TIVO-817511 format. One record per atom (N, C-alpha, C): x, y, z; atom name. Coordinates in nm, 3 decimals, always signed. Each point is the difference from the previous one (the first is absolute). Layout:
REM residues N
+---------+---------+---------+------+
:       u :       v :       w : site :
+---------+---------+---------+------+
:       X :       Y :       Z :   CA :
...
+---------+---------+---------+------+
***
This chain:
REM residues 145
+---------+---------+---------+------+
:       u :       v :       w : site :
+---------+---------+---------+------+
:  +9.460 : +17.027 : +13.400 :    N :
:  -0.113 :  -0.087 :  +0.012 :   CA :
:  +0.029 :  -0.101 :  +0.110 :    C :
:  -0.066 :  +0.015 :  +0.111 :    N :
:  +0.026 :  -0.085 :  +0.115 :   CA :
:  -0.096 :  -0.117 :  +0.000 :    C :
:  +0.051 :  -0.116 :  +0.035 :    N :
:  -0.079 :  -0.121 :  +0.003 :   CA :
:  -0.039 :  -0.033 :  +0.143 :    C :
:  -0.110 :  -0.075 :  +0.018 :    N :
:  -0.032 :  -0.048 :  +0.134 :   CA :
:  +0.118 :  -0.084 :  +0.051 :    C :
:  +0.012 :  -0.011 :  +0.129 :    N :
:  +0.115 :  -0.070 :  +0.054 :   CA :
:  -0.040 :  -0.094 :  +0.113 :    C :
:  +0.089 :  -0.085 :  +0.035 :    N :
:  -0.017 :  -0.087 :  +0.115 :   CA :
:  +0.113 :  +0.031 :  +0.096 :    C :
:  +0.008 :  -0.071 :  +0.108 :    N :
:  +0.103 :  +0.029 :  +0.099 :   CA :
:  +0.137 :  -0.057 :  -0.036 :    C :
:  +0.010 :  -0.080 :  -0.104 :    N :
:  +0.129 :  -0.058 :  -0.035 :   CA :
:  +0.060 :  +0.058 :  -0.127 :    C :
:  -0.081 :  +0.070 :  -0.078 :    N :
:  +0.045 :  +0.043 :  -0.132 :   CA :
:  -0.077 :  +0.123 :  -0.045 :    C :
:  +0.072 :  +0.097 :  -0.056 :    N :
:  -0.063 :  +0.119 :  -0.057 :   CA :
:  +0.073 :  +0.033 :  -0.129 :    C :
:  -0.073 :  +0.051 :  -0.095 :    N :
:  +0.057 :  +0.026 :  -0.132 :   CA :
:  -0.061 :  +0.127 :  -0.057 :    C :
:  +0.083 :  +0.076 :  -0.072 :    N :
:  -0.048 :  +0.121 :  -0.066 :   CA :
:  +0.074 :  +0.016 :  -0.132 :    C :
:  -0.072 :  +0.043 :  -0.102 :    N :
:  +0.061 :  +0.026 :  -0.130 :   CA :
:  +0.017 :  +0.150 :  -0.016 :    C :
:  +0.123 :  +0.043 :  -0.025 :    N :
:  +0.029 :  +0.141 :  -0.026 :   CA :
:  +0.008 :  +0.017 :  -0.151 :    C :
:  -0.106 :  +0.053 :  -0.058 :    N :
:  -0.011 :  +0.006 :  -0.146 :   CA :
:  +0.110 :  +0.083 :  -0.063 :    C :
:  +0.028 :  +0.118 :  +0.054 :    N :
:  +0.099 :  +0.089 :  -0.060 :   CA :
:  +0.139 :  -0.065 :  -0.004 :    C :
:  +0.030 :  -0.077 :  +0.104 :    N :
:  +0.130 :  -0.066 :  +0.008 :   CA :
:  -0.002 :  -0.140 :  -0.064 :    C :
:  -0.116 :  -0.044 :  -0.043 :    N :
:  -0.017 :  -0.138 :  -0.052 :   CA :
:  +0.060 :  -0.100 :  +0.098 :    C :
:  -0.037 :  +0.014 :  +0.126 :    N :
:  +0.061 :  -0.081 :  +0.105 :   CA :
:  -0.107 :  -0.057 :  +0.093 :    C :
:  +0.008 :  -0.130 :  +0.021 :    N :
:  -0.082 :  -0.065 :  +0.102 :   CA :
:  +0.085 :  -0.004 :  +0.127 :    C :
:  -0.056 :  +0.052 :  +0.108 :    N :
:  +0.067 :  -0.005 :  +0.130 :   CA :
:  -0.080 :  -0.096 :  +0.087 :    C :
:  +0.068 :  -0.101 :  +0.053 :    N :
:  -0.066 :  -0.100 :  +0.083 :   CA :
:  +0.071 :  -0.003 :  +0.135 :    C :
:  -0.079 :  +0.000 :  +0.106 :    N :
:  +0.054 :  -0.011 :  +0.135 :   CA :
:  -0.057 :  -0.127 :  +0.062 :    C :
:  +0.089 :  -0.087 :  +0.048 :    N :
:  -0.044 :  -0.125 :  +0.059 :   CA :
:  +0.055 :  -0.010 :  +0.141 :    C :
:  -0.087 :  -0.039 :  +0.093 :    N :
:  +0.041 :  -0.019 :  +0.138 :   CA :
:  +0.084 :  -0.126 :  +0.015 :    C :
:  +0.001 :  -0.053 :  +0.120 :    N :
:  +0.084 :  -0.117 :  +0.028 :   CA :
:  -0.068 :  -0.133 :  -0.030 :    C :
:  -0.130 :  +0.004 :  -0.027 :    N :
:  -0.075 :  -0.123 :  -0.023 :   CA :
:  -0.026 :  -0.024 :  -0.149 :    C :
:  -0.019 :  -0.124 :  -0.036 :    N :
:  -0.040 :  -0.036 :  -0.135 :   CA :
:  -0.145 :  +0.047 :  -0.020 :    C :
:  -0.030 :  +0.065 :  -0.113 :    N :
:  -0.139 :  +0.044 :  -0.020 :   CA :
:  -0.092 :  -0.120 :  -0.021 :    C :
:  -0.125 :  +0.019 :  +0.036 :    N :
:  -0.100 :  -0.103 :  -0.027 :   CA :
:  -0.021 :  -0.008 :  -0.151 :    C :
:  -0.053 :  -0.110 :  -0.047 :    N :
:  -0.029 :  -0.012 :  -0.143 :   CA :
:  -0.098 :  +0.107 :  -0.045 :    C :
:  -0.100 :  +0.029 :  +0.083 :    N :
:  -0.098 :  +0.102 :  -0.036 :   CA :
:  +0.065 :  +0.138 :  -0.014 :    C :
:  +0.088 :  +0.034 :  +0.093 :    N :
:  +0.069 :  +0.129 :  -0.007 :   CA :
:  +0.091 :  +0.005 :  -0.121 :    C :
:  +0.074 :  -0.106 :  -0.025 :    N :
:  +0.091 :  -0.005 :  -0.115 :   CA :
:  -0.077 :  +0.017 :  -0.129 :    C :
:  -0.110 :  -0.075 :  -0.013 :    N :
:  -0.078 :  +0.007 :  -0.124 :   CA :
:  -0.064 :  +0.137 :  -0.020 :    C :
:  -0.036 :  +0.065 :  +0.110 :    N :
:  -0.054 :  +0.136 :  -0.010 :   CA :
:  +0.105 :  +0.093 :  -0.061 :    C :
:  +0.124 :  -0.014 :  +0.040 :    N :
:  +0.105 :  +0.086 :  -0.052 :   CA :
:  +0.043 :  -0.040 :  -0.141 :    C :
:  -0.019 :  -0.125 :  -0.035 :    N :
:  +0.030 :  -0.041 :  -0.138 :   CA :
:  -0.090 :  +0.071 :  -0.100 :    C :
:  -0.117 :  +0.042 :  +0.045 :    N :
:  -0.090 :  +0.076 :  -0.089 :   CA :
:  +0.066 :  +0.128 :  -0.048 :    C :
:  +0.081 :  +0.062 :  +0.084 :    N :
:  +0.072 :  +0.122 :  -0.041 :   CA :
:  +0.093 :  -0.033 :  -0.116 :    C :
:  +0.070 :  -0.112 :  +0.009 :    N :
:  +0.090 :  -0.042 :  -0.108 :   CA :
:  -0.081 :  -0.030 :  -0.127 :    C :
:  -0.112 :  -0.067 :  +0.016 :    N :
:  -0.085 :  -0.030 :  -0.116 :   CA :
:  -0.046 :  +0.128 :  -0.069 :    C :
:  -0.035 :  +0.101 :  +0.079 :    N :
:  -0.049 :  +0.126 :  -0.057 :   CA :
:  +0.108 :  +0.073 :  -0.079 :    C :
:  +0.126 :  -0.036 :  +0.025 :    N :
:  +0.114 :  +0.065 :  -0.068 :   CA :
:  +0.063 :  -0.091 :  -0.104 :    C :
:  -0.067 :  -0.107 :  -0.036 :    N :
:  +0.058 :  -0.103 :  -0.087 :   CA :
:  +0.061 :  +0.056 :  -0.127 :    C :
:  -0.060 :  +0.098 :  -0.062 :    N :
:  +0.053 :  +0.055 :  -0.123 :   CA :
:  +0.122 :  +0.088 :  +0.018 :    C :
:  +0.035 :  +0.032 :  +0.125 :    N :
:  +0.111 :  +0.091 :  +0.027 :   CA :
:  +0.114 :  -0.063 :  +0.078 :    C :
:  -0.007 :  -0.130 :  +0.024 :    N :
:  +0.097 :  -0.063 :  +0.090 :   CA :
:  +0.145 :  +0.013 :  -0.044 :    C :
:  +0.024 :  +0.014 :  -0.129 :    N :
:  +0.139 :  +0.015 :  -0.047 :   CA :
:  +0.065 :  +0.127 :  +0.055 :    C :
:  -0.079 :  +0.104 :  +0.017 :    N :
:  +0.054 :  +0.130 :  +0.044 :   CA :
:  -0.010 :  +0.023 :  +0.150 :    C :
:  -0.071 :  -0.085 :  +0.070 :    N :
:  -0.024 :  +0.021 :  +0.142 :   CA :
:  +0.115 :  -0.053 :  +0.085 :    C :
:  +0.034 :  +0.078 :  +0.101 :    N :
:  +0.104 :  -0.036 :  +0.097 :   CA :
:  -0.072 :  -0.047 :  +0.127 :    C :
:  +0.062 :  -0.092 :  +0.071 :    N :
:  -0.062 :  -0.052 :  +0.121 :   CA :
:  +0.097 :  +0.014 :  +0.116 :    C :
:  -0.047 :  +0.067 :  +0.106 :    N :
:  +0.079 :  +0.017 :  +0.122 :   CA :
:  -0.073 :  -0.074 :  +0.112 :    C :
:  +0.065 :  -0.098 :  +0.058 :    N :
:  -0.059 :  -0.079 :  +0.108 :   CA :
:  +0.080 :  +0.027 :  +0.127 :    C :
:  -0.071 :  +0.044 :  +0.102 :    N :
:  +0.061 :  +0.016 :  +0.133 :   CA :
:  -0.062 :  -0.111 :  +0.084 :    C :
:  +0.082 :  -0.083 :  +0.061 :    N :
:  -0.055 :  -0.108 :  +0.083 :   CA :
:  +0.072 :  -0.011 :  +0.132 :    C :
:  -0.079 :  -0.026 :  +0.102 :    N :
:  +0.054 :  -0.024 :  +0.134 :   CA :
:  +0.034 :  -0.148 :  +0.017 :    C :
:  -0.011 :  -0.076 :  -0.105 :    N :
:  +0.032 :  -0.142 :  +0.005 :   CA :
:  -0.107 :  -0.088 :  -0.060 :    C :
:  -0.122 :  +0.052 :  -0.010 :    N :
:  -0.107 :  -0.076 :  -0.062 :   CA :
:  +0.024 :  -0.010 :  -0.150 :    C :
:  -0.045 :  -0.110 :  -0.056 :    N :
:  +0.016 :  -0.019 :  -0.144 :   CA :
:  -0.110 :  -0.093 :  -0.048 :    C :
:  -0.030 :  +0.007 :  -0.128 :    N :
:  -0.105 :  -0.088 :  -0.052 :   CA :
:  +0.042 :  -0.146 :  +0.002 :    C :
:  -0.098 :  -0.087 :  +0.012 :    N :
:  +0.026 :  -0.143 :  -0.007 :   CA :
:  +0.036 :  -0.037 :  -0.144 :    C :
:  +0.046 :  -0.120 :  -0.022 :    N :
:  +0.031 :  -0.046 :  -0.136 :   CA :
:  -0.124 :  +0.005 :  -0.088 :    C :
:  -0.114 :  -0.038 :  +0.054 :    N :
:  -0.125 :  +0.004 :  -0.077 :   CA :
:  -0.037 :  +0.144 :  -0.036 :    C :
:  +0.019 :  +0.093 :  +0.094 :    N :
:  -0.028 :  +0.140 :  -0.028 :   CA :
:  +0.097 :  +0.055 :  -0.104 :    C :
:  +0.127 :  -0.039 :  +0.009 :    N :
:  +0.098 :  +0.042 :  -0.100 :   CA :
:  -0.039 :  -0.052 :  -0.138 :    C :
:  -0.051 :  -0.122 :  -0.005 :    N :
:  -0.042 :  -0.059 :  -0.128 :   CA :
:  -0.116 :  +0.078 :  -0.059 :    C :
:  -0.094 :  +0.043 :  +0.084 :    N :
:  -0.113 :  +0.080 :  -0.051 :   CA :
:  +0.048 :  +0.136 :  -0.051 :    C :
:  +0.098 :  +0.059 :  +0.068 :    N :
:  +0.057 :  +0.126 :  -0.048 :   CA :
:  +0.068 :  -0.022 :  -0.135 :    C :
:  +0.074 :  -0.107 :  -0.013 :    N :
:  +0.069 :  -0.030 :  -0.126 :   CA :
:  -0.100 :  -0.016 :  -0.114 :    C :
:  -0.115 :  -0.059 :  +0.027 :    N :
:  -0.104 :  -0.014 :  -0.103 :   CA :
:  -0.052 :  +0.137 :  -0.043 :    C :
:  -0.016 :  +0.089 :  +0.095 :    N :
:  -0.054 :  +0.133 :  -0.030 :   CA :
:  +0.101 :  +0.083 :  -0.080 :    C :
:  +0.126 :  -0.002 :  +0.041 :    N :
:  +0.098 :  +0.085 :  -0.068 :   CA :
:  +0.058 :  -0.066 :  -0.124 :    C :
:  -0.023 :  -0.129 :  -0.016 :    N :
:  +0.050 :  -0.069 :  -0.119 :   CA :
:  +0.151 :  +0.011 :  -0.009 :    C :
:  +0.051 :  +0.024 :  -0.119 :    N :
:  +0.144 :  +0.007 :  -0.022 :   CA :
:  +0.058 :  +0.139 :  +0.019 :    C :
:  -0.079 :  +0.095 :  +0.048 :    N :
:  +0.051 :  +0.136 :  +0.019 :   CA :
:  +0.105 :  +0.003 :  +0.110 :    C :
:  +0.110 :  +0.063 :  -0.028 :    N :
:  +0.111 :  +0.007 :  +0.095 :   CA :
:  +0.011 :  +0.140 :  +0.057 :    C :
:  -0.097 :  +0.039 :  +0.080 :    N :
:  +0.002 :  +0.131 :  +0.062 :   CA :
:  +0.120 :  +0.012 :  +0.094 :    C :
:  +0.062 :  +0.116 :  +0.000 :    N :
:  +0.107 :  +0.025 :  +0.096 :   CA :
:  -0.061 :  -0.004 :  +0.139 :    C :
:  +0.058 :  -0.080 :  +0.088 :    N :
:  -0.054 :  -0.017 :  +0.134 :   CA :
:  +0.111 :  +0.012 :  +0.103 :    C :
:  -0.027 :  +0.078 :  +0.105 :    N :
:  +0.091 :  +0.013 :  +0.112 :   CA :
:  -0.073 :  -0.045 :  +0.125 :    C :
:  +0.062 :  -0.091 :  +0.075 :    N :
:  -0.056 :  -0.048 :  +0.126 :   CA :
:  +0.090 :  +0.054 :  +0.110 :    C :
:  -0.060 :  +0.073 :  +0.094 :    N :
:  +0.074 :  +0.062 :  +0.109 :   CA :
:  -0.043 :  -0.066 :  +0.131 :    C :
:  +0.097 :  -0.056 :  +0.071 :    N :
:  -0.031 :  -0.067 :  +0.126 :   CA :
:  +0.128 :  -0.013 :  +0.083 :    C :
:  -0.018 :  -0.001 :  +0.130 :    N :
:  +0.112 :  -0.024 :  +0.091 :   CA :
:  +0.014 :  -0.149 :  +0.032 :    C :
:  -0.091 :  -0.080 :  -0.052 :    N :
:  -0.004 :  -0.142 :  +0.035 :   CA :
:  +0.090 :  -0.084 :  -0.091 :    C :
:  +0.089 :  -0.075 :  +0.060 :    N :
:  +0.092 :  -0.085 :  -0.075 :   CA :
:  -0.073 :  -0.105 :  -0.083 :    C :
:  -0.109 :  -0.055 :  +0.053 :    N :
:  -0.077 :  -0.101 :  -0.073 :   CA :
:  -0.055 :  +0.058 :  -0.131 :    C :
:  -0.042 :  +0.125 :  +0.002 :    N :
:  -0.051 :  +0.065 :  -0.121 :   CA :
:  +0.115 :  +0.014 :  -0.101 :    C :
:  +0.115 :  +0.039 :  +0.049 :    N :
:  +0.117 :  +0.013 :  -0.090 :   CA :
:  +0.029 :  -0.132 :  -0.071 :    C :
:  -0.006 :  -0.109 :  +0.075 :    N :
:  +0.026 :  -0.132 :  -0.057 :   CA :
:  -0.101 :  -0.033 :  -0.110 :    C :
:  -0.128 :  +0.022 :  +0.028 :    N :
:  -0.106 :  -0.030 :  -0.098 :   CA :
:  +0.017 :  +0.086 :  -0.125 :    C :
:  +0.024 :  +0.129 :  +0.018 :    N :
:  +0.016 :  +0.090 :  -0.114 :   CA :
:  +0.124 :  -0.039 :  -0.082 :    C :
:  +0.107 :  -0.034 :  +0.069 :    N :
:  +0.121 :  -0.040 :  -0.072 :   CA :
:  -0.024 :  -0.124 :  -0.086 :    C :
:  -0.075 :  -0.094 :  +0.053 :    N :
:  -0.031 :  -0.121 :  -0.077 :   CA :
:  -0.089 :  +0.033 :  -0.119 :    C :
:  -0.102 :  +0.083 :  +0.021 :    N :
:  -0.089 :  +0.038 :  -0.110 :   CA :
:  +0.071 :  +0.084 :  -0.106 :    C :
:  +0.098 :  +0.079 :  +0.043 :    N :
:  +0.071 :  +0.088 :  -0.093 :   CA :
:  +0.079 :  -0.079 :  -0.105 :    C :
:  +0.026 :  -0.126 :  +0.028 :    N :
:  +0.071 :  -0.083 :  -0.098 :   CA :
:  -0.082 :  -0.017 :  -0.127 :    C :
:  -0.133 :  +0.002 :  +0.013 :    N :
:  -0.087 :  -0.014 :  -0.118 :   CA :
:  -0.074 :  +0.130 :  -0.033 :    C :
:  +0.010 :  +0.099 :  +0.088 :    N :
:  -0.066 :  +0.130 :  -0.021 :   CA :
:  +0.107 :  +0.109 :  +0.014 :    C :
:  +0.072 :  +0.030 :  -0.107 :    N :
:  +0.115 :  +0.091 :  +0.011 :   CA :
:  -0.034 :  +0.143 :  +0.040 :    C :
:  -0.124 :  +0.043 :  -0.013 :    N :
:  -0.037 :  +0.137 :  +0.040 :   CA :
:  -0.044 :  +0.008 :  +0.146 :    C :
:  +0.016 :  -0.109 :  +0.075 :    N :
:  -0.036 :  -0.006 :  +0.141 :   CA :
:  +0.126 :  +0.017 :  +0.084 :    C :
:  -0.005 :  +0.096 :  +0.095 :    N :
:  +0.117 :  +0.023 :  +0.086 :   CA :
:  -0.045 :  +0.021 :  +0.144 :    C :
:  +0.086 :  -0.038 :  +0.091 :    N :
:  -0.023 :  +0.015 :  +0.144 :   CA :
:  +0.082 :  +0.118 :  +0.053 :    C :
:  -0.060 :  +0.074 :  +0.095 :    N :
:  +0.068 :  +0.111 :  +0.065 :   CA :
:  -0.037 :  +0.001 :  +0.148 :    C :
:  +0.092 :  +0.042 :  +0.084 :    N :
:  -0.031 :  +0.021 :  +0.141 :   CA :
:  -0.066 :  +0.138 :  +0.012 :    C :
:  -0.066 :  +0.029 :  +0.112 :    N :
:  -0.058 :  +0.134 :  +0.017 :   CA :
:  +0.105 :  +0.112 :  -0.013 :    C :
:  +0.124 :  -0.026 :  +0.040 :    N :
:  +0.105 :  +0.100 :  -0.013 :   CA :
:  +0.041 :  +0.023 :  -0.146 :    C :
:  -0.041 :  -0.089 :  -0.088 :    N :
:  +0.034 :  +0.010 :  -0.142 :   CA :
:  -0.118 :  +0.047 :  -0.085 :    C :
:  -0.093 :  +0.073 :  +0.061 :    N :
:  -0.119 :  +0.046 :  -0.072 :   CA :
:  +0.038 :  +0.082 :  -0.124 :    C :
:  +0.106 :  +0.077 :  +0.009 :    N :
:  +0.047 :  +0.075 :  -0.117 :   CA :
:  +0.034 :  -0.091 :  -0.115 :    C :
:  +0.061 :  -0.113 :  +0.029 :    N :
:  +0.031 :  -0.098 :  -0.104 :   CA :
:  -0.125 :  -0.060 :  -0.061 :    C :
:  -0.101 :  -0.022 :  +0.085 :    N :
:  -0.129 :  -0.051 :  -0.051 :   CA :
:  -0.062 :  +0.101 :  -0.096 :    C :
:  +0.001 :  +0.128 :  +0.040 :    N :
:  -0.053 :  +0.105 :  -0.088 :   CA :
:  +0.077 :  +0.005 :  -0.131 :    C :
:  +0.130 :  -0.010 :  +0.008 :    N :
:  +0.082 :  +0.004 :  -0.120 :   CA :
:  -0.030 :  -0.119 :  -0.091 :    C :
:  -0.012 :  -0.119 :  +0.058 :    N :
:  -0.032 :  -0.120 :  -0.077 :   CA :
:  -0.132 :  +0.017 :  -0.076 :    C :
:  -0.096 :  +0.065 :  +0.065 :    N :
:  -0.132 :  +0.018 :  -0.061 :   CA :
:  -0.008 :  +0.122 :  -0.091 :    C :
:  +0.102 :  +0.084 :  +0.004 :    N :
:  -0.003 :  +0.121 :  -0.081 :   CA :
:  -0.092 :  +0.106 :  +0.056 :    C :
:  -0.015 :  +0.002 :  +0.132 :    N :
:  -0.082 :  +0.101 :  +0.066 :   CA :
:  +0.088 :  +0.122 :  +0.023 :    C :
:  -0.035 :  +0.108 :  -0.065 :    N :
:  +0.080 :  +0.122 :  +0.003 :   CA :
:  -0.001 :  +0.065 :  +0.138 :    C :
:  +0.102 :  +0.078 :  +0.025 :    N :
:  +0.016 :  +0.068 :  +0.129 :   CA :
:  -0.126 :  +0.076 :  +0.041 :    C :
:  -0.059 :  +0.075 :  -0.094 :    N :
:  -0.117 :  +0.082 :  +0.033 :   CA :
:  -0.125 :  -0.083 :  +0.027 :    C :
:  +0.000 :  -0.129 :  -0.034 :    N :
:  -0.115 :  -0.087 :  +0.023 :   CA :
:  +0.012 :  -0.079 :  +0.131 :    C :
:  +0.116 :  -0.001 :  +0.058 :    N :
:  +0.026 :  -0.085 :  +0.115 :   CA :
:  -0.082 :  +0.038 :  +0.122 :    C :
:  -0.021 :  +0.128 :  +0.023 :    N :
:  -0.078 :  +0.043 :  +0.116 :   CA :
:  -0.142 :  -0.056 :  -0.008 :    C :
:  -0.061 :  +0.006 :  -0.117 :    N :
:  -0.135 :  -0.054 :  -0.017 :   CA :
:  -0.001 :  -0.150 :  +0.027 :    C :
:  +0.099 :  -0.071 :  -0.049 :    N :
:  +0.007 :  -0.145 :  +0.023 :   CA :
:  +0.018 :  -0.029 :  +0.148 :    C :
:  +0.087 :  +0.074 :  +0.067 :    N :
:  +0.020 :  -0.020 :  +0.143 :   CA :
:  -0.127 :  +0.030 :  +0.080 :    C :
:  -0.074 :  +0.103 :  -0.040 :    N :
:  -0.127 :  +0.030 :  +0.065 :   CA :
:  -0.100 :  -0.113 :  -0.022 :    C :
:  +0.002 :  -0.057 :  -0.118 :    N :
:  -0.089 :  -0.112 :  -0.031 :   CA :
:  +0.035 :  -0.121 :  +0.087 :    C :
:  +0.129 :  -0.028 :  +0.015 :    N :
:  +0.044 :  -0.110 :  +0.085 :   CA :
:  -0.052 :  +0.020 :  +0.142 :    C :
:  +0.014 :  +0.120 :  +0.052 :    N :
:  -0.045 :  +0.028 :  +0.136 :   CA :
:  -0.152 :  -0.015 :  +0.012 :    C :
:  -0.075 :  +0.047 :  -0.098 :    N :
:  -0.146 :  -0.014 :  +0.001 :   CA :
:  -0.039 :  -0.149 :  +0.000 :    C :
:  +0.067 :  -0.080 :  -0.082 :    N :
:  -0.029 :  -0.143 :  -0.006 :   CA :
:  +0.039 :  -0.070 :  +0.130 :    C :
:  +0.112 :  +0.043 :  +0.058 :    N :
:  +0.041 :  -0.056 :  +0.130 :   CA :
:  -0.108 :  +0.025 :  +0.105 :    C :
:  -0.058 :  +0.119 :  -0.002 :    N :
:  -0.106 :  +0.032 :  +0.097 :   CA :
:  -0.125 :  -0.084 :  -0.025 :    C :
:  -0.025 :  -0.040 :  -0.125 :    N :
:  -0.113 :  -0.090 :  -0.027 :   CA :
:  +0.025 :  -0.138 :  +0.059 :    C :
:  +0.123 :  -0.047 :  -0.012 :    N :
:  +0.034 :  -0.133 :  +0.053 :   CA :
:  +0.007 :  +0.005 :  +0.153 :    C :
:  +0.047 :  +0.111 :  +0.055 :    N :
:  +0.014 :  +0.018 :  +0.144 :   CA :
:  -0.078 :  +0.125 :  +0.045 :    C :
:  -0.132 :  -0.006 :  -0.001 :    N :
:  -0.079 :  +0.121 :  +0.029 :   CA :
:  +0.017 :  +0.057 :  +0.139 :    C :
:  +0.049 :  -0.078 :  +0.095 :    N :
:  +0.018 :  +0.052 :  +0.135 :   CA :
:  +0.139 :  +0.054 :  +0.025 :    C :
:  +0.091 :  -0.012 :  -0.098 :    N :
:  +0.137 :  +0.049 :  +0.016 :   CA :
:  +0.021 :  +0.126 :  -0.086 :    C :
:  -0.043 :  +0.112 :  +0.045 :    N :
:  +0.020 :  +0.124 :  -0.077 :   CA :
:  +0.116 :  +0.071 :  +0.058 :    C :
+---------+---------+---------+------+
***
């Protein structure tokens, strides 16, 4: 189920894998774009305990206000989350958040296998997830195919 996207953020829910895959460019998403994607989380509210979240970011990240709105939507659910980025600033933010969110981990792009393992994404499911990442990347960067 693919969601509408903007140029800074794209998100897709893979039902069979119970995995939300999010691709974020280098910019902070607008509030309108962020709130549009929060609707996907709201639609899955009854399943958040079982859902895994994979975030690929080129450095963009939600503002504190956007993070607060996400926290309201997900409540106390501690979904396993892997954030993959080459950006040191993202690593710092994730490391700080991981102190209070133990299921949140940071990985470099070279450590994608570790991200899959953290989320419990089986070997036979990885190709589909990688294809999804590429599709979302093309949404964020439509001129870079």
